[in-house]
N, C-alpha and C positions, 0 to 999 in steps of 0.2 A: 249707352249714356245720352241723355238730352243734350241737344245741340245748344250751346251758350247763346249765341246769337241768331236772331232770324236773320232773313235775307236783308241785303244793305238796301236802304231808301236812295231817293236821288241825291247826287252830290249837291252841294252848295257852293257856288262859286263867291268867294271872298274877295273884294277890290285890295290894292294897297291901301294901307291905312296909315294914318298920321301917327306921331307921338300919343300916346293915351296915359289917362291916369284914371283907375277905376272909380275913385269917389267923385268924378265929374260926372257920372252916369248913375251910380247907386245913391240914391237920396231918398230914403223911405218918406212916404207922402207927398212925392212930387212926380208929377208926368214928365218923362224924359224920352226923346225921340218916339213919342207916341205909346210909350210904355207907363203905366202907373206902377210906381215901386212901393209895393205894400210893406214889405218886411225884408229885412237884412238879418240874418241869425249871428248869435254871437261870435261863432268862429271865424265867420266871413268877415265880420268887422274888425276882428283882432289880427286876422294872418292876411287878408288878401285887399281891403279896401284901400289901404295905403300905397298898393303896387303902382308903380310907374312903368310904363313900357315904351321902347323906341319904336319907330315907324317898322312897318312889315310890309314884305312883298305880296303881290296877289297869290292866292293860294285856293285849294279846292279843300273842303271840309267833307268827309263822308259820315253819314248817319248810318250807326248801328244800333239796332233794337235788340235790348237784353231779353233773350226768350226765357230765361229763369233767372231767380234770385243769384246774385253772385257777389264775389268779394274782389277786392284790388288785387290780392296775393292768393296763390293757390290754397286749398284747404285740403289738408291730407290727414286722414285718422283712420283708425279701424273701421268706420262705417261711412266715410266720404272721401272720395278722390276726385277734386273738382279743379280744373285749372283755375288760375286768375284770370281777372278780366283784363288787365294790362297786357299779359301774356298772350292772350287770345286775340289782343289789338296790335300785337307786332313788338311789344316790348316797351319798356320804360324809356328809351331814347326816341320813341316813335309817336307816342301818344299826345304829348303835350301841345297845347296850341296859346296863343295869347288870349288875355280877357278881351282884348279889343275884337279880335275875330269872333269869340264866343258872343259878345254883346251885338255885334253886327247880324250875327244868325238869329240870336232871339228875337230882335226887333222886327224879323222877317218871318219868323218862324209860325207852325201851327201850334196854337194857343190851347190845344187841347192835350199837349203832350208835356212831359218832363223832359229837360235836356241837360245831359251830364257831360262833363269835360275834365281833362287834367290842365292845369297851369302852373306855372314854374313863378315862385315869387322868392325873389333873393336865395335862388338855388335850391329851395324846398318845392317838392310837388304836392300839389292838392287837388282834391277832387272837388269839384264846384256843381252844384246841382240847382237848377232853377225851374219854376213852372208857374203856371198861372191858376189863382185861387182866391177866393173871397174879395174879387174885384180887382186883382192885380198881380203883379210878380213877386213872388216869394223866392229867395236866394238864401243857400247857405253852402258852407264847405266844410270839408274834413280833410285830416293829414291823409297822405297816400298810406296805405296799409291799414287804415282804421278797421276795428273790430266788427263793426256791423255791417250787413250786407246792401248793395243797392238793388232796388225792387224790379221785379220783372216789368218789363215795358219802358224801363228808362231808355232813353236815345241817348247814345254816346256819340259825341262828334270829335273825329280825329282826322289829321291831314293825310 
């Protein structure tokens, strides 16, 4: 079986962050923290954009590059037996980060890559995916356990 994740990349140290509201930084058509926000998808606007977070402690995020196309949950069928991404990353209780931590990382990240994380909003887990194309950042989200897969090469950020 093909390895789901390639070797881990350099960890990123995230400092303590103040309370955070997602819509203060994701404003399509505006430059925020040196990032031009080009597009925010419908699901993101409806489910994540309004999120408010309390302050966070210093943490380290680890980048895991997806080596094959994969889904949040395991795929088990007559033809496929593939573990889920979340299980491979340590389980549902260990994968989520705050959007503030994600944003901090995005503002300093390699803009040739697409970054994915799991964030909790009002007790619900969402996969958030962002990358640079067409002159700026494009960002979208999807519900945990969504039916379509994440692409090979996505960089997943986990604590």
